[in-house]
TIKOL-640890 format. One line per field, with one value per residue (C-alpha): residue number from 1; residue in three letters; x, y, z negated. Coordinates in pm, 1 decimal. Example, Ala and Ser with C-alpha at 12.3 -4.5 7.8 and 13.67 -1.06 7.14 Angstrom:
BEGIN
i: c(1|2)
aa: c(Ala|Ser)
c1: c(1230.0|1367.0)
c2: c(-450.0|-106.0)
c3: c(-780.0|-714.0)
//
This chain:
BEGIN
i: c(1|2|3|4|5|6|7|8|9|10|11|12|13|14|15|16|17|18|19|20|21|22|23|24|25|26|27|28|29|30|31|32|33|34|35|36|37|38|39|40|41|42|43|44|45|46|47|48|49|50|51|52|53|54|55|56|57|58|59|60|61|62|63|64|65|66|67|68|69|70|71|72|73|74|75|76|77|78|79|80|81|82|83|84|85|86|87|88|89|90|91|92|93|94|95|96|97|98|99|100|101|102|103|104|105|106|107|108|109|110|111|112|113|114|115|116|117|118|119|120|121|122|123|124|125|126|127|128|129|130|131|132|133|134|135|136|137|138|139|140|141|142|143|144|145|146|147|148|149|150|151|152|153|154|155|156|157|158|159|160|161|162|163|164|165|166|167|168|169|170|171|172|173|174|175|176|177|178|179|180|181|182|183|184|185|186|187|188|189|190|191|192|193|194|195|196|197|198|199|200|201|202|203|204|205|206|207|208|209|210|211|212|213|214|215|216|217|218|219|220|221|222|223|224|225|226|227|228|229|230|231|232|233|234|235|236|237|238|239|240|241|242|243|244|245|246|247|248|249|250|251|252|253|254|255|256|257|258|259|260|261|262|263|264|265|266|267|268|269|270|271|272|273|274|275|276|277|278|279|280|281|282|283|284|285|286|287|288|289|290|291|292|293|294|295|296|297|298|299|300|301|302|303|304|305|306|307|308|309|310|311|312|313|314|315|316|317|318|319|320|321|322|323|324|325|326|327|328|329|330|331|332|333|334|335|336|337|338|339|340|341|342|343|344|345|346|347|348|349|350|351|352|353|354|355|356|357|358|359|360|361|362|363|364|365|366|367|368|369|370|371|372|373|374|375|376|377|378|379|380|381|382|383|384|385|386|387|388|389|390|391|392|393|394|395|396|397|398|399|400|401|402|403|404|405|406|407|408|409|410|411|412|413|414|415|416|417|418|419|420|421|422|423|424|425|426|427|428|429|430|431|432|433|434|435|436|437|438)
aa: c(Unk|Unk|Unk|Unk|Unk|Unk|Unk|Unk|Unk|Unk|Unk|Unk|Unk|Unk|Unk|Unk|Unk|Unk|Unk|Unk|Unk|Unk|Unk|Unk|Unk|Unk|Unk|Unk|Unk|Unk|Unk|Unk|Unk|Unk|Unk|Unk|Unk|Unk|Unk|Unk|Unk|Unk|Unk|Unk|Unk|Unk|Unk|Unk|Unk|Unk|Unk|Unk|Unk|Unk|Unk|Unk|Unk|Unk|Unk|Unk|Unk|Unk|Unk|Unk|Unk|Unk|Unk|Unk|Unk|Unk|Unk|Unk|Unk|Unk|Unk|Unk|Unk|Unk|Unk|Unk|Unk|Unk|Unk|Unk|Unk|Unk|Unk|Unk|Unk|Unk|Unk|Unk|Unk|Unk|Unk|Unk|Unk|Unk|Unk|Unk|Unk|Unk|Unk|Unk|Unk|Unk|Unk|Unk|Unk|Unk|Unk|Unk|Unk|Unk|Unk|Unk|Unk|Unk|Unk|Unk|Unk|Unk|Unk|Unk|Unk|Unk|Unk|Unk|Unk|Unk|Unk|Unk|Unk|Unk|Unk|Unk|Unk|Unk|Unk|Unk|Unk|Unk|Unk|Unk|Unk|Unk|Unk|Unk|Unk|Unk|Unk|Unk|Unk|Unk|Unk|Unk|Unk|Unk|Unk|Unk|Unk|Unk|Unk|Unk|Unk|Unk|Unk|Unk|Unk|Unk|Unk|Unk|Unk|Unk|Unk|Unk|Unk|Unk|Unk|Unk|Unk|Unk|Unk|Unk|Unk|Unk|Unk|Unk|Unk|Unk|Unk|Unk|Unk|Unk|Unk|Unk|Unk|Unk|Unk|Unk|Unk|Unk|Unk|Unk|Unk|Unk|Unk|Unk|Unk|Unk|Unk|Unk|Unk|Unk|Unk|Unk|Unk|Unk|Unk|Unk|Unk|Unk|Unk|Unk|Unk|Unk|Unk|Unk|Unk|Unk|Unk|Unk|Unk|Unk|Unk|Unk|Unk|Unk|Unk|Unk|Unk|Unk|Unk|Unk|Unk|Unk|Unk|Unk|Unk|Unk|Unk|Unk|Unk|Unk|Unk|Unk|Unk|Unk|Unk|Unk|Unk|Unk|Unk|Unk|Unk|Unk|Unk|Unk|Unk|Unk|Unk|Unk|Unk|Unk|Unk|Unk|Unk|Unk|Unk|Unk|Unk|Unk|Unk|Unk|Unk|Unk|Unk|Unk|Unk|Unk|Unk|Unk|Unk|Unk|Unk|Unk|Unk|Unk|Unk|Unk|Unk|Unk|Unk|Unk|Unk|Unk|Unk|Unk|Unk|Unk|Unk|Unk|Unk|Unk|Unk|Unk|Unk|Unk|Unk|Unk|Unk|Unk|Unk|Unk|Unk|Unk|Unk|Unk|Unk|Unk|Unk|Unk|Unk|Unk|Unk|Unk|Unk|Unk|Unk|Unk|Unk|Unk|Unk|Unk|Unk|Unk|Unk|Unk|Unk|Unk|Unk|Unk|Unk|Unk|Unk|Unk|Unk|Unk|Unk|Unk|Unk|Unk|Unk|Unk|Unk|Unk|Unk|Unk|Unk|Unk|Unk|Unk|Unk|Unk|Unk|Unk|Unk|Unk|Unk|Unk|Unk|Unk|Unk|Unk|Unk|Unk|Unk|Unk|Unk|Unk|Unk|Unk|Unk|Unk|Unk|Unk|Unk|Unk|Unk|Unk|Unk|Unk|Unk|Unk|Unk|Unk|Unk|Unk|Unk|Unk|Unk|Unk|Unk|Unk|Unk|Unk|Unk|Unk|Unk|Unk|Unk|Unk|Unk|Unk|Unk|Unk|Unk|Unk|Unk|Unk|Unk|Unk|Unk|Unk|Unk|Unk|Unk|Unk)
c1: c(540.8|165.4|-48.1|-160.0|96.9|260.6|-68.2|-199.6|121.6|108.2|-255.7|-170.1|98.0|-6.4|71.5|433.3|729.8|855.3|544.3|585.5|952.7|885.6|586.2|782.3|1078.6|862.5|641.5|936.3|996.5|629.5|626.6|895.6|722.6|418.0|644.9|808.7|485.7|321.8|637.3|565.0|242.1|426.5|732.9|548.0|468.2|838.0|948.4|711.3|849.8|1215.2|1192.8|901.9|685.0|371.1|48.5|133.6|479.7|329.4|94.3|386.9|586.2|292.1|200.3|555.4|579.9|230.9|317.1|624.8|407.5|174.3|464.1|605.3|268.9|218.1|553.2|615.8|334.3|442.5|804.6|710.4|521.9|835.7|1129.1|965.9|798.3|1096.5|1331.1|1092.5|1061.3|1440.8|1474.9|1204.5|1364.6|1696.7|1540.2|1343.3|1638.0|1869.9|1608.6|1547.5|1918.5|1899.9|1591.0|1760.4|2042.3|1842.3|1977.5|1659.1|1307.2|1381.0|1605.0|1362.4|1073.6|1279.1|1386.1|1026.5|936.2|1208.4|1104.4|748.0|860.2|1010.5|707.0|461.8|666.5|707.2|355.4|165.4|452.6|479.1|102.5|90.4|377.1|228.6|-109.1|50.4|194.8|-129.0|-379.6|-725.6|-915.7|-693.5|-568.4|-763.4|-622.0|-275.4|-244.6|-408.3|-206.3|93.1|-69.6|-121.3|241.3|160.7|-89.5|143.7|409.1|164.1|93.6|458.9|566.0|304.3|436.3|802.2|757.2|564.0|867.5|1160.8|1059.0|1033.4|1356.6|1587.0|1420.8|1242.2|1554.4|1582.2|1241.3|1373.9|1701.3|1509.6|1388.1|1740.2|1727.5|1542.0|1851.9|1971.5|1701.9|1848.8|2080.1|1818.8|1568.2|1818.7|1890.3|1547.9|1277.2|1238.2|1071.4|702.7|678.6|334.0|492.8|788.3|559.0|325.6|618.4|762.6|1038.2|908.6|1236.3|1318.7|961.0|995.5|1324.9|1184.1|870.6|1072.8|1281.7|966.7|812.1|1123.9|1130.7|762.4|811.9|1107.5|906.1|594.2|766.4|488.7|445.1|267.8|-94.8|-161.6|-188.7|-550.1|-594.8|-729.6|-1035.5|-979.8|-1269.1|-1322.2|-1156.7|-1393.9|-1225.9|-1515.8|-1489.2|-1154.6|-1275.2|-1562.3|-1336.6|-1080.2|-1341.5|-1485.0|-1157.9|-1012.6|-1302.7|-1265.6|-892.5|-955.7|-1238.7|-1104.4|-756.2|-903.1|-1071.5|-776.3|-509.3|-751.5|-780.3|-460.2|-217.4|-367.1|-459.4|-140.2|-146.3|-519.5|-455.1|-174.3|-313.5|-689.9|-700.5|-365.0|-227.0|149.1|322.9|377.0|4.9|-98.8|126.7|-4.9|-365.3|-270.6|-125.5|-468.7|-624.8|-355.8|-402.8|-777.4|-704.6|-475.1|-750.9|-976.7|-708.8|-687.9|-1065.5|-1081.6|-793.5|-988.7|-1325.8|-1246.9|-1243.6|-1559.8|-1793.2|-1624.5|-1449.3|-1762.9|-1916.2|-1594.4|-1545.0|-1907.2|-1969.5|-1649.7|-1715.0|-2071.7|-1973.0|-1689.8|-1933.8|-2168.5|-1883.7|-1753.8|-2104.1|-2162.2|-1830.6|-1930.3|-2275.5|-2133.0|-1884.9|-1557.7|-1575.5|-1315.2|-995.4|-1147.9|-1449.9|-1215.9|-1000.9|-1292.3|-1467.3|-1153.4|-1040.4|-1371.3|-1354.6|-995.8|-1097.2|-1337.3|-1129.7|-816.4|-1022.2|-1130.1|-778.5|-627.7|-897.2|-816.6|-456.5|-597.1|-883.7|-713.6|-447.2|-712.6|-895.3|-628.0|-451.3|-88.4|77.9|-79.8|-156.4|106.4|13.9|-353.3|-276.7|-51.9|-321.2|-539.0|-244.2|-241.3|-597.8|-491.1|-218.9|-455.8|-669.4|-362.1|-282.6|-637.7|-746.6|-502.0|-543.9|-924.8|-944.5|-688.8|-870.2|-1216.1|-1094.8|-925.8|-1218.4|-1534.9|-1421.4|-1366.2|-1731.7|-1719.9|-1394.2|-1531.2|-1856.1|-1655.7|-1491.8|-1834.5|-1964.1|-1654.4|-1702.2|-2073.8|-1987.8|-1729.7|-1998.3|-2227.6|-1939.0|-1838.9|-2190.7|-2129.0|-1798.3|-1748.6|-1695.2|-1366.4|-1368.4|-1255.3|-1170.4|-826.3|-659.2|-693.4|-1067.9|-1113.7|-883.2|-783.7)
c2: c(2154.9|2201.0|1912.3|1687.5|1830.7|1498.8|1306.2|1585.6|1585.6|1208.0|1230.0|1462.2|1233.6|1074.7|710.3|687.8|466.3|547.9|391.4|82.4|38.6|62.7|-167.7|-427.8|-425.9|-467.0|-704.5|-929.7|-974.4|-1052.2|-1297.8|-1507.6|-1485.5|-1646.0|-1901.4|-1992.0|-1997.4|-2280.8|-2474.7|-2714.8|-2830.9|-2946.2|-3090.6|-3268.3|-3589.6|-3636.0|-3533.6|-3786.4|-4065.8|-3974.8|-3930.0|-4166.3|-3896.4|-3978.7|-3780.2|-3583.5|-3496.3|-3387.6|-3154.9|-3018.3|-2949.5|-2748.0|-2561.6|-2470.6|-2224.1|-2094.2|-2030.1|-1838.6|-1635.1|-1558.2|-1424.0|-1230.0|-1068.8|-983.7|-807.8|-657.4|-402.6|-244.0|-242.1|-96.6|186.9|265.2|210.1|229.2|8.5|-44.6|-140.1|-416.3|-543.4|-566.5|-739.4|-992.6|-1055.5|-1134.8|-1371.5|-1560.0|-1597.8|-1732.1|-1976.2|-2105.7|-2174.4|-2376.7|-2567.9|-2664.1|-2837.4|-2952.3|-3286.8|-3407.0|-3342.3|-3148.8|-2880.4|-2862.4|-2778.1|-2514.4|-2352.9|-2356.5|-2155.4|-1897.4|-1880.9|-1816.3|-1522.3|-1361.0|-1426.7|-1308.2|-994.3|-888.7|-914.2|-659.7|-408.1|-424.4|-397.2|-93.7|70.3|24.3|154.5|469.7|558.7|521.2|782.5|727.5|693.2|411.3|272.6|-51.6|-150.3|-11.1|-211.2|-529.4|-543.8|-540.3|-797.0|-1028.9|-1124.6|-1313.2|-1556.7|-1563.8|-1692.2|-1950.9|-2061.5|-2054.9|-2287.8|-2538.5|-2521.6|-2528.7|-2808.6|-3021.4|-3001.3|-2990.1|-3234.4|-3543.2|-3448.3|-3296.3|-3348.7|-3131.3|-2945.2|-2746.9|-2588.4|-2428.0|-2337.6|-2114.4|-1919.3|-1783.0|-1583.9|-1277.0|-1184.1|-1035.4|-767.6|-605.3|-373.8|-247.9|-186.2|16.7|225.1|279.6|224.4|524.4|511.3|601.8|982.4|944.5|746.8|983.2|1282.2|1105.8|982.9|1332.9|1308.5|1608.7|1725.9|1381.0|1340.6|1661.7|1546.5|1208.4|1373.5|1613.1|1326.8|1131.4|1433.7|1489.0|1120.8|1127.0|1443.6|1288.4|974.2|1149.5|1446.6|1677.4|1926.9|1793.1|1891.5|2143.5|2026.0|1993.9|2000.1|1679.8|1673.8|1488.6|1305.5|1338.1|1060.5|818.9|550.5|302.5|308.0|128.2|-138.5|-232.3|-233.5|-452.7|-711.5|-729.3|-746.5|-990.9|-1230.7|-1201.5|-1278.6|-1575.8|-1734.8|-1683.7|-1813.1|-2101.8|-2207.1|-2128.7|-2322.3|-2582.2|-2709.6|-2592.5|-2742.3|-3089.6|-3118.5|-3290.4|-3531.7|-3608.7|-3687.6|-3930.0|-4091.5|-4101.3|-4140.4|-4316.0|-4075.7|-4054.7|-3748.0|-3595.3|-3618.5|-3485.4|-3183.5|-3123.2|-3128.7|-2885.6|-2651.0|-2628.8|-2523.0|-2260.4|-2122.0|-2090.9|-1904.8|-1668.2|-1593.9|-1501.6|-1266.6|-1097.2|-1057.8|-882.0|-651.0|-536.3|-508.6|-363.6|3.7|-44.4|-235.0|-164.7|-356.4|-481.7|-632.1|-815.4|-954.7|-1054.3|-1187.5|-1389.7|-1539.2|-1637.3|-1804.7|-1992.8|-2113.1|-2250.1|-2429.2|-2602.7|-2704.5|-2860.2|-3044.3|-3176.8|-3280.9|-3469.5|-3643.4|-3576.6|-3928.6|-3888.0|-3697.6|-3516.9|-3405.4|-3272.2|-3103.0|-2923.2|-2798.3|-2714.1|-2501.7|-2310.9|-2265.3|-2142.7|-1883.7|-1717.8|-1765.1|-1617.4|-1314.8|-1256.8|-1314.0|-1064.6|-804.3|-807.8|-701.8|-383.2|-334.8|-389.5|-112.8|134.6|105.4|258.4|598.0|631.1|617.8|277.5|154.3|-119.6|-237.1|-248.0|-438.4|-682.5|-741.1|-860.5|-1070.6|-1235.7|-1357.9|-1456.7|-1679.2|-1829.1|-1930.2|-2065.9|-2278.0|-2387.9|-2468.2|-2752.6|-2892.9|-2897.5|-3024.6|-3295.7|-3405.8|-3405.7|-3587.1|-3854.0|-3907.0|-3826.7|-3824.1|-3562.3|-3442.5|-3329.8|-3143.9|-2959.6|-2887.6|-2707.3|-2492.8|-2403.5|-2297.6|-2083.2|-1896.7|-1850.2|-1672.8|-1468.0|-1355.2|-1241.3|-1055.3|-883.2|-742.2|-545.8|-399.4|-27.5|79.1|262.5|290.7|628.3|787.8|910.1|729.0|1042.0|1061.1|697.3|698.8|1041.0)
c3: c(600.6|612.4|490.5|774.6|1016.9|1104.1|1155.5|1379.3|1583.4|1621.7|1732.6|2021.8|2170.3|2500.4|2573.9|2685.7|2750.6|2401.8|2249.4|2464.1|2372.3|2000.1|2025.8|2220.9|1980.2|1671.8|1867.8|1949.1|1576.0|1514.6|1807.1|1641.5|1304.3|1468.4|1636.8|1305.7|1107.0|1299.9|1387.2|1102.1|1269.7|1580.7|1409.2|1126.8|1319.9|1405.1|1055.6|904.3|1120.7|1059.6|682.3|611.6|454.3|259.5|301.1|-13.5|118.3|449.0|262.1|58.3|374.9|507.0|189.8|78.9|365.1|293.7|-71.5|44.8|279.4|-8.8|-216.4|80.0|150.6|-216.4|-250.4|93.0|93.1|-234.2|-117.4|222.7|52.3|-149.7|87.5|431.0|686.0|916.0|630.4|523.4|881.8|907.4|570.0|657.0|995.8|829.0|574.6|840.8|1077.1|805.6|677.5|1030.8|1061.8|741.2|854.5|1180.1|990.0|686.6|560.1|391.8|269.4|-52.2|103.8|395.0|161.1|-21.8|304.3|428.1|119.1|192.2|555.2|441.3|226.9|535.9|755.8|492.8|434.7|797.4|931.9|712.8|717.4|1096.3|1149.2|920.0|1106.5|1453.2|1337.6|1196.2|1537.6|1734.5|1846.6|1694.7|2024.0|2146.4|1815.5|1845.4|2181.5|2102.3|1780.4|1903.9|2225.6|1992.3|1764.0|2060.4|2024.1|1703.4|1858.9|2159.1|1919.3|1785.0|2141.2|2242.9|1964.3|2079.5|2436.9|2337.0|2085.0|2336.0|2564.3|2320.0|2045.2|2271.1|2455.0|2193.6|1857.2|1602.3|1477.2|1799.3|1736.6|1418.1|1586.1|1826.0|1522.8|1470.2|1796.0|1658.4|1458.0|1788.8|1753.8|1442.3|1638.5|1886.6|1606.3|1405.8|1715.2|1870.4|1606.5|1371.8|1034.1|1026.1|1006.6|846.0|562.6|532.9|488.9|245.7|33.7|-12.7|249.6|440.2|593.2|727.4|853.3|1053.5|1201.4|1304.2|1442.7|1655.0|1797.7|1881.1|2053.3|2262.8|2359.4|2460.3|2666.2|2847.4|2911.7|3046.2|3210.4|3086.6|2801.3|2495.6|2428.3|2149.3|1788.4|1668.7|1287.6|1133.3|909.1|582.2|417.5|40.1|-158.8|-335.2|-548.7|-531.3|-150.8|-165.3|-408.7|-179.1|126.1|-51.0|-147.9|203.6|391.7|137.3|192.7|569.4|548.7|319.0|515.7|867.3|786.6|589.1|913.7|1140.8|953.8|828.5|1182.6|1356.3|1105.0|1115.7|1484.7|1607.3|1313.4|1363.1|1727.3|1639.0|1322.0|1393.1|1771.1|1815.5|2074.8|2130.3|1989.7|2334.8|2418.1|2076.6|2121.4|2473.4|2346.7|2070.0|2330.4|2494.0|2163.4|2108.2|2459.1|2397.7|2075.0|2261.3|2512.2|2221.6|2092.1|2432.8|2440.0|2103.6|2198.9|2504.6|2328.6|1986.9|2093.0|2298.1|2067.2|1734.9|1459.7|1284.4|1599.0|1685.6|1335.3|1273.8|1624.4|1637.7|1293.9|1380.8|1707.8|1536.6|1271.0|1536.7|1713.8|1399.7|1291.2|1634.1|1607.0|1263.9|1386.4|1685.4|1456.4|1641.0|1781.3|2053.9|2116.0|2415.1|2211.9|1944.1|2206.6|2374.2|2061.3|1864.3|2159.6|2161.5|1784.9|1806.9|2068.2|1823.5|1507.7|1665.3|1770.4|1409.0|1275.9|1515.5|1452.2|1080.6|1145.8|1295.1|1052.8|714.4|738.7|857.3|525.0|298.9|273.7|386.9|40.4|-24.3|327.8|340.3|-10.0|86.9|406.2|222.1|-41.0|242.8|350.8|8.7|63.7|414.0|268.0|11.2|307.1|486.2|179.3|99.8|456.6|525.4|172.8|186.1|543.0|470.3|154.4|314.7|625.7|412.8|173.2|372.3|735.7|1002.9|1022.5|659.2|720.6|1022.7|841.0|572.0|839.6|979.9|638.2|581.2|908.5|841.1|515.6|708.2|954.2|672.0|506.9|831.8|875.7|553.4|674.9|741.6|1104.1|1175.0|1554.5|1697.8|1361.3|1254.8|968.0|756.8|826.1|728.0|426.0|286.7)
//
């Protein structure tokens, strides 16, 4: 098979029902990973009351899952580059579903923390592998929108758990929130049947014959879906490989992951607890307020999905970071003196931070060549998880010792540094993966 044959054949494929089906199946898995990831934020107030948790135990319940996600992200990319993207998605799905079953029936705090760690391994393993896979199927001119419309399911999952928990926790209790996380196990059969392995990865990993077979099946499926002949194959131009290019990219995208997720989870994880402990709101009201913030974040994710192919990756990342920084600095300056003030400004901040977070799931896999794309994306995910761990710890410590303004000021500084970093990022809009990363 001629070099570059599979990427060129993927590039010529028009948008089709086949693309939508694959994106929705993988997206359903990612939706529930988002749902499971933030479930702790909306069950923690009830958990704390039921088990009498101290502040340190609350922090451990939060960070145990984040540490698991860090390990999952660290390992999954290397594994996905060796055994395939779809295999890692299926393995992570199985781990997450089983751990959710255990969390739903957990008898006490210690097993709960251990199961949160295992759940985190599954979540951290699925997200970079799935994002890499979807990006490898997309045509360069519409890759931004194609990938980010898929990635919208993750913030949709974050929003859904807020909505579901606000309804279920007061009525049925916190265990039912984790029980819902078992449902994605039903997707294993459809994925095995309808989601093929990435032909880009198959070709790059030396499985040329299988890559050709998968590519031919995809082409037949797209032709059946569109009812038209496929366009001719246009050869792809490969850029010369420069090792220092990848070091610079890794530093930049790693900082963006770290800083943006530090801000995201620094505020999102503690919001329900701040509403109940600082402002004395009942759990049901605290969860309802948190829903509003999650919905605002989801709107920001939609905005970046629609804009990223028009204005570019760098503009979305830098602009979103700068606007988030301004919002958090304003919140710190005003002092977060009321629940409504916190609600309004945290919602605006979430809108911009979610946009940056989502944009990175598109941008990071674009920066690495196919043989190491999942590993490169998961390395960014490692910094992501460090931010997820550090954000809640720092915000919790600052809020407890210096007050809420200091905590929100730290979030503003983090996003200001993210904006400066994003201005140094390389633009990838409209270029094939092979042009960006030979």
